[in-house]
C-alpha positions as a Python dict, from the first residue, in 0.01 Angstrom:
ca = {
    (1, 'M'): (0, 0, 0),
    (2, 'R'): (-14, 246, 289),
    (3, 'K'): (-324, 406, 137),
    (4, 'N'): (-499, 64, 124),
    (5, 'W'): (-432, 0, 491),
    (6, 'I'): (-566, 344, 584),
    (7, 'I'): (-887, 282, 386),
    (8, 'N'): (-934, -65, 540),
    (9, 'F'): (-879, 67, 893),
    (10, 'T'): (-1118, 361, 841),
    (11, 'I'): (-1397, 135, 712),
    (12, 'I'): (-1363, -113, 999),
    (13, 'I'): (-1372, 166, 1259),
    (14, 'A'): (-1676, 320, 1090),
    (15, 'L'): (-1864, -14, 1093),
    (16, 'L'): (-1786, -70, 1459),
    (17, 'S'): (-1874, 286, 1562),
    (18, 'A'): (-2191, 341, 1357),
    (19, 'P'): (-2431, 141, 1579),
    (20, 'N'): (-2319, 321, 1894),
    (21, 'L'): (-2354, 661, 1728),
    (22, 'L'): (-2703, 581, 1599),
    (23, 'A'): (-2834, 393, 1900),
    (24, 'G'): (-2920, 677, 2133),
    (25, 'Q'): (-3040, 562, 2474),
    (26, 'G'): (-3169, 217, 2566),
    (27, 'K'): (-3054, -132, 2483),
    (28, 'K'): (-3086, -231, 2116),
    (29, 'A'): (-3110, -586, 1978),
    (30, 'Q'): (-2802, -714, 1797),
    (31, 'T'): (-2717, -1036, 1614),
    (32, 'L'): (-2383, -1185, 1518),
    (33, 'G'): (-2294, -1510, 1344),
    (34, 'P'): (-2112, -1703, 1070),
    (35, 'L'): (-2208, -1677, 703),
    (36, 'L'): (-2168, -1928, 419),
    (37, 'F'): (-2232, -1799, 68),
    (38, 'Y'): (-2217, -1909, -294),
    (39, 'Q'): (-2113, -1641, -543),
    (40, 'M'): (-2225, -1665, -906),
    (41, 'P'): (-2049, -1402, -1121),
    (42, 'A'): (-2226, -1262, -1427),
    (43, 'E'): (-1900, -1299, -1621),
    (44, 'T'): (-1919, -1631, -1809),
    (45, 'S'): (-1544, -1687, -1782),
    (46, 'L'): (-1570, -1704, -1401),
    (47, 'N'): (-1696, -2009, -1212),
    (48, 'G'): (-1923, -1999, -909),
    (49, 'S'): (-1747, -2033, -575),
    (50, 'L'): (-1809, -2077, -204),
    (51, 'G'): (-1709, -1815, 49),
    (52, 'L'): (-1712, -1757, 424),
    (53, 'G'): (-1791, -1452, 629),
    (54, 'V'): (-1935, -1294, 941),
    (55, 'I'): (-2265, -1103, 956),
    (56, 'Y'): (-2365, -847, 1219),
    (57, 'D'): (-2705, -677, 1254),
    (58, 'F'): (-2785, -382, 1478),
    (59, 'F'): (-3156, -306, 1523),
    (60, 'L'): (-3225, 65, 1553),
    (61, 'K'): (-3594, -29, 1571),
    (62, 'P'): (-3768, -371, 1564),
    (63, 'A'): (-3834, -329, 1190),
    (64, 'F'): (-3513, -150, 1088),
    (65, 'S'): (-3151, -263, 1114),
    (66, 'I'): (-2803, -173, 1001),
    (67, 'S'): (-2622, -483, 875),
    (68, 'G'): (-2246, -533, 834),
    (69, 'V'): (-2085, -823, 646),
    (70, 'L'): (-1719, -923, 625),
    (71, 'G'): (-1651, -1191, 361),
    (72, 'R'): (-1379, -1369, 168),
    (73, 'T'): (-1401, -1583, -147),
    (74, 'S'): (-1173, -1719, -419),
    (75, 'I'): (-1324, -1733, -770),
    (76, 'D'): (-1181, -1974, -1027),
    (77, 'K'): (-1142, -1857, -1386),
    (78, 'D'): (-1267, -2102, -1649),
    (79, 'E'): (-960, -2227, -1837),
    (80, 'E'): (-1164, -2288, -2152),
    (81, 'K'): (-1284, -1925, -2165),
    (82, 'S'): (-985, -1738, -2021),
    (83, 'S'): (-620, -1774, -1927),
    (84, 'G'): (-716, -1957, -1606),
    (85, 'G'): (-614, -1874, -1251),
    (86, 'D'): (-821, -1732, -969),
    (87, 'I'): (-956, -1408, -823),
    (88, 'G'): (-953, -1358, -447),
    (89, 'M'): (-1196, -1102, -308),
    (90, 'T'): (-1227, -961, 45),
    (91, 'S'): (-1540, -755, 110),
    (92, 'V'): (-1665, -521, 381),
    (93, 'E'): (-2031, -426, 335),
    (94, 'I'): (-2285, -216, 524),
    (95, 'S'): (-2658, -217, 442),
    (96, 'A'): (-2988, -81, 568),
    (97, 'L'): (-3258, -348, 605),
    (98, 'Y'): (-3633, -338, 666),
    (99, 'H'): (-3789, -635, 851),
    (100, 'W'): (-4157, -726, 818),
    (101, 'K'): (-4252, -841, 1166),
    (102, 'G'): (-4530, -1097, 1193),
    (103, 'K'): (-4665, -1338, 1452),
    (104, 'G'): (-4485, -1640, 1308),
    (105, 'K'): (-4123, -1748, 1322),
    (106, 'L'): (-4046, -1643, 963),
    (107, 'V'): (-3942, -1279, 923),
    (108, 'P'): (-3880, -1151, 567),
    (109, 'Y'): (-3648, -855, 509),
    (110, 'A'): (-3508, -649, 222),
    (111, 'G'): (-3270, -361, 168),
    (112, 'G'): (-2942, -258, 17),
    (113, 'G'): (-2615, -81, 77),
    (114, 'I'): (-2256, -20, -22),
    (115, 'G'): (-1934, -214, 16),
    (116, 'Y'): (-1557, -193, -12),
    (117, 'Y'): (-1392, -473, -211),
    (118, 'K'): (-1025, -566, -233),
    (119, 'T'): (-960, -796, -529),
    (120, 'D'): (-646, -990, -623),
    (121, 'F'): (-602, -1140, -970),
    (122, 'D'): (-368, -1435, -1026),
    (123, 'S'): (-354, -1573, -1381),
    (124, 'D'): (-223, -1902, -1519),
    (125, 'S'): (-121, -1730, -1842),
    (126, 'P'): (176, -1891, -2025),
    (127, 'L'): (338, -1548, -2023),
    (128, 'K'): (445, -1627, -1666),
    (129, 'D'): (690, -1881, -1805),
    (130, 'L'): (845, -1606, -2018),
    (131, 'G'): (928, -1386, -1719),
    (132, 'F'): (613, -1176, -1705),
    (133, 'Q'): (405, -1105, -1399),
    (134, 'V'): (34, -1155, -1482),
    (135, 'E'): (-156, -1037, -1177),
    (136, 'R'): (-315, -732, -1027),
    (137, 'S'): (-465, -610, -702),
    (138, 'F'): (-721, -331, -688),
    (139, 'D'): (-971, -172, -450),
    (140, 'N'): (-1318, -55, -543),
    (141, 'F'): (-1659, 35, -403),
    (142, 'G'): (-1978, -141, -508),
    (143, 'F'): (-2351, -154, -435),
    (144, 'N'): (-2576, -440, -330),
    (145, 'A'): (-2947, -524, -304),
    (146, 'R'): (-3052, -793, -53),
    (147, 'G'): (-3363, -983, 39),
    (148, 'G'): (-3416, -1287, 259),
    (149, 'L'): (-3581, -1466, 548),
    (150, 'D'): (-3488, -1504, 914),
    (151, 'F'): (-3626, -1816, 1081),
    (152, 'H'): (-3642, -1785, 1459),
    (153, 'I'): (-3577, -2143, 1567),
    (154, 'K'): (-3524, -2025, 1925),
    (155, 'N'): (-3561, -1692, 2101),
    (156, 'K'): (-3193, -1609, 2055),
    (157, 'V'): (-3097, -1829, 1759),
    (158, 'W'): (-3200, -1745, 1402),
    (159, 'L'): (-3134, -1915, 1070),
    (160, 'S'): (-3102, -1690, 767),
    (161, 'A'): (-3140, -1749, 391),
    (162, 'E'): (-3081, -1463, 152),
    (163, 'L'): (-3040, -1356, -211),
    (164, 'K'): (-2804, -1068, -284),
    (165, 'Y'): (-2699, -898, -607),
    (166, 'L'): (-2369, -714, -621),
    (167, 'V'): (-2292, -437, -868),
    (168, 'L'): (-1913, -397, -886),
    (169, 'D'): (-1698, -250, -1161),
    (170, 'G'): (-1422, -494, -1243),
    (171, 'S'): (-1079, -436, -1388),
    (172, 'E'): (-835, -597, -1629),
    (173, 'E'): (-545, -828, -1570),
    (174, 'E'): (-223, -637, -1596),
    (175, 'I'): (70, -799, -1774),
    (176, 'A'): (390, -655, -1636),
    (177, 'D'): (760, -722, -1649),
    (178, 'A'): (840, -939, -1346),
    (179, 'Y'): (1168, -759, -1283),
    (180, 'S'): (1096, -391, -1346),
    (181, 'G'): (723, -405, -1267),
    (182, 'E'): (656, -192, -1574),
    (183, 'S'): (313, -251, -1726),
    (184, 'I'): (325, -410, -2071),
    (185, 'E'): (-43, -446, -2165),
    (186, 'A'): (-386, -528, -2029),
    (187, 'G'): (-528, -879, -2044),
    (188, 'D'): (-881, -1013, -2001),
    (189, 'A'): (-1149, -768, -1888),
    (190, 'I'): (-1324, -888, -1572),
    (191, 'D'): (-1692, -829, -1484),
    (192, 'L'): (-1749, -884, -1110),
    (193, 'N'): (-2126, -826, -1093),
    (194, 'S'): (-2255, -1129, -902),
    (195, 'L'): (-2560, -1305, -759),
    (196, 'Y'): (-2514, -1450, -409),
    (197, 'L'): (-2691, -1723, -214),
    (198, 'N'): (-2627, -1652, 154),
    (199, 'F'): (-2690, -1884, 448),
    (200, 'G'): (-2617, -1786, 806),
    (201, 'V'): (-2675, -1849, 1174),
    (202, 'K'): (-2748, -1542, 1387),
    (203, 'F'): (-2717, -1525, 1765),
    (204, 'L'): (-2925, -1257, 1932),
    (205, 'F'): (-2775, -1062, 2222),
}
């Protein structure tokens, strides 16, 4: 547990410090705003789900930015294809993006990056009624590719629509004795590769 907190704290500090370290001299454009996304896992036993987050972009140059995303979602497991339950996932991502600047209000961009993902499994397996604990929490790193459009509705207000694909190694449910915590066996294998539809509002400052 202590190790997880240290990793979380280190990543947050790195995200907050990176823009200042890379900026050099002169004021750089930055955007910050809320993010709504729909996650569609590749695993057929997992249902699509809505999530919320915050997105931050720091422009090193007009056409190049470093983007940070903090998100949270809860994915339902299909009861007809698995033991049921849900998977909660908290993500911290950082990406490098290239923006094609034009004369219009639409600005396309693309890029990719890495992320840190904390995932909690909670199963509705009938083994729970027999005194077993069917859940697991694990941390992992993944990779993402992103592409989207920023629509400049005002000078300092942008709307964003984006497609993102996440590559993330999953894990297995762990069936453990609820009293001793000793692992008994592994349950369903989970594939967390996902396609995302992201929608956000960005405020320029």
